C-alpha positions as CSV (number, residue, x, y, z in Angstrom):
1,X,12.9,-16.1,6.8
2,X,12.7,-14.1,3.6
3,X,14.2,-10.9,5.5
4,X,16.9,-13.0,7.1
5,X,17.9,-14.2,3.4
6,X,17.9,-10.6,2.3
7,X,19.9,-9.6,5.1
8,X,22.3,-12.6,4.3
9,X,22.7,-11.7,0.7
10,X,23.1,-8.1,0.8
11,X,26.6,-6.3,1.1
12,X,27.3,-4.6,4.2
13,X,26.5,-1.2,2.4
14,X,23.7,-2.8,0.4
15,X,20.1,-1.4,0.5
16,X,16.8,-3.0,0.7
17,X,13.7,-1.3,-0.9
18,X,10.3,-2.5,0.5
19,X,6.7,-1.3,-0.6
20,X,3.6,-2.6,1.2
21,X,0.2,-1.3,1.8
22,X,-0.3,0.9,4.9
23,X,-3.1,-0.3,7.0
24,X,-3.2,2.9,8.9
25,X,-3.7,5.0,5.7
26,X,-6.9,7.2,5.0
27,X,-8.4,4.8,2.3
28,X,-8.4,1.7,4.7
29,X,-10.2,3.7,7.4
30,X,-12.8,5.0,4.7
31,X,-13.5,2.1,2.7
32,X,-12.7,-0.8,5.3
33,X,-13.2,-4.2,3.8
34,X,-13.7,-2.6,0.3
35,X,-10.0,-1.2,0.5
36,X,-8.1,-2.0,-2.7
37,X,-5.0,-3.4,-0.9
38,X,-6.9,-6.1,1.0
39,X,-6.6,-8.1,-2.1
40,X,-5.9,-11.6,-1.0
41,X,-4.0,-13.6,-1.8
42,X,-1.3,-11.0,-3.0
43,X,-1.2,-9.0,0.3
44,X,-1.5,-11.6,3.2
45,X,0.0,-9.4,5.8
46,X,-0.9,-5.7,6.9
47,X,1.5,-3.2,8.0
48,X,1.8,0.3,9.2
49,X,5.0,2.6,9.5
50,X,5.9,1.3,12.8
51,X,5.2,-2.3,12.3
52,X,7.3,-2.6,9.1
53,X,10.1,-0.4,10.6
54,X,10.3,-2.8,13.7
55,X,10.1,-5.8,11.6
56,X,13.0,-4.8,9.6
57,X,15.1,-3.6,12.5
58,X,14.6,-6.9,14.3
59,X,16.1,-8.4,11.3
60,X,19.1,-6.6,11.3
61,X,18.3,-3.6,9.0
62,X,18.7,-0.1,9.6
63,X,15.9,2.3,8.6
64,X,17.1,5.1,6.3
65,X,13.7,6.3,5.0
66,X,10.1,5.6,5.7
67,X,7.5,7.4,3.3
68,X,4.2,7.1,1.9
69,X,4.0,6.8,-1.8
70,X,0.6,6.0,-3.4
71,X,-1.1,6.0,-6.7
72,X,-4.6,6.6,-7.9
73,X,-5.2,2.8,-7.8
74,X,-5.7,2.7,-4.1
75,X,-8.6,5.3,-4.1
76,X,-10.2,4.3,-7.6
77,X,-9.9,0.6,-6.9
78,X,-11.4,1.1,-3.7
79,X,-14.3,3.1,-5.0
80,X,-14.7,0.5,-7.7
81,X,-14.9,-2.5,-5.1
82,X,-17.3,-0.5,-3.1
83,X,-19.5,0.2,-6.2
84,X,-19.4,-3.5,-7.2
85,X,-20.1,-4.9,-3.8
86,X,-23.5,-6.3,-4.9
87,X,-22.2,-7.9,-8.1
88,X,-21.9,-11.6,-8.0
89,X,-19.3,-12.8,-8.4
90,X,-17.2,-10.0,-6.8
91,X,-14.8,-8.2,-9.0
92,X,-12.5,-5.4,-8.9
93,X,-12.8,-4.1,-12.4
94,X,-15.1,-1.5,-13.8
95,X,-15.6,1.8,-15.4
96,X,-14.3,4.0,-12.3
97,X,-10.9,2.2,-12.3
98,X,-10.6,2.5,-15.9
99,X,-11.6,6.1,-16.3
100,X,-8.6,8.1,-17.2
101,X,-10.6,11.5,-16.5
102,X,-10.8,10.3,-12.8
103,X,-7.3,9.2,-12.6
104,X,-6.1,12.7,-12.6
105,X,-7.8,14.0,-9.4
106,X,-7.5,10.7,-7.7
107,X,-3.7,10.9,-8.3
108,X,-3.5,14.2,-6.8
109,X,-5.6,13.3,-3.9
110,X,-3.3,10.3,-3.2
111,X,-0.4,12.6,-3.4
112,X,-1.9,14.9,-0.8
113,X,-2.7,11.8,1.6
114,X,1.0,10.8,1.1
115,X,2.3,14.3,1.9
116,X,0.3,14.3,5.3
117,X,1.4,10.8,6.1
118,X,-1.8,8.9,5.5
119,X,-1.3,7.5,1.9
120,X,-2.1,3.8,1.4
121,X,1.2,2.6,0.4
122,X,4.6,2.6,2.5
123,X,8.1,2.6,1.1
124,X,10.9,1.8,3.4
125,X,14.6,1.9,2.5
């Protein structure tokens, strides 16, 4: 319904930008249920490059670009959730996610994952 409304209100030459978590990325494979972007209720559906492209095409959109564009948060957040797995109540905050020093290597690792197509976020135009 939302995509139909976007299609209706966009001009013929209009562009839609969508960013969603990538269920086929490297971090969901490594971290499983501790993956940062399994964060309900924010992300209620999971997509990969093929499924989000087909969904958009079925709703009248032409796919111009599909790429991975991740940040340090997917990696560091997943590590933090994994580290906190025995804490009650469960939480996704802590020293790992807040570490400015660890953000730098996590950023570059995430960019490399994007370059080889296994980043944990997908952007579609």
